[in-house]
C-alpha positions as CSV (number, residue, x, y, z in Angstrom):
1,R,149.3,-145.4,31.8
2,K,147.9,-144.0,34.9
3,L,148.3,-140.8,33.1
4,V,145.2,-142.0,30.6
5,L,143.2,-142.9,33.6
6,N,143.5,-139.7,35.2
7,F,142.4,-138.2,31.8
8,L,139.5,-140.4,31.7
9,L,138.2,-139.8,34.8
10,M,138.7,-136.2,34.2
11,E,136.4,-136.2,31.2
12,L,134.1,-138.5,32.7
13,R,133.7,-135.9,36.0
14,K,132.9,-133.2,33.1
15,C,130.4,-134.9,31.4
16,C,128.9,-135.8,34.8
17,N,129.0,-132.1,35.4
18,H,127.0,-130.9,32.9
19,P,124.7,-133.6,31.1
């Protein structure tokens, strides 16, 4: 389950990086 969380975090960061 930790992997999923990590993936979500990465995606969120990507989204926040370039809105």
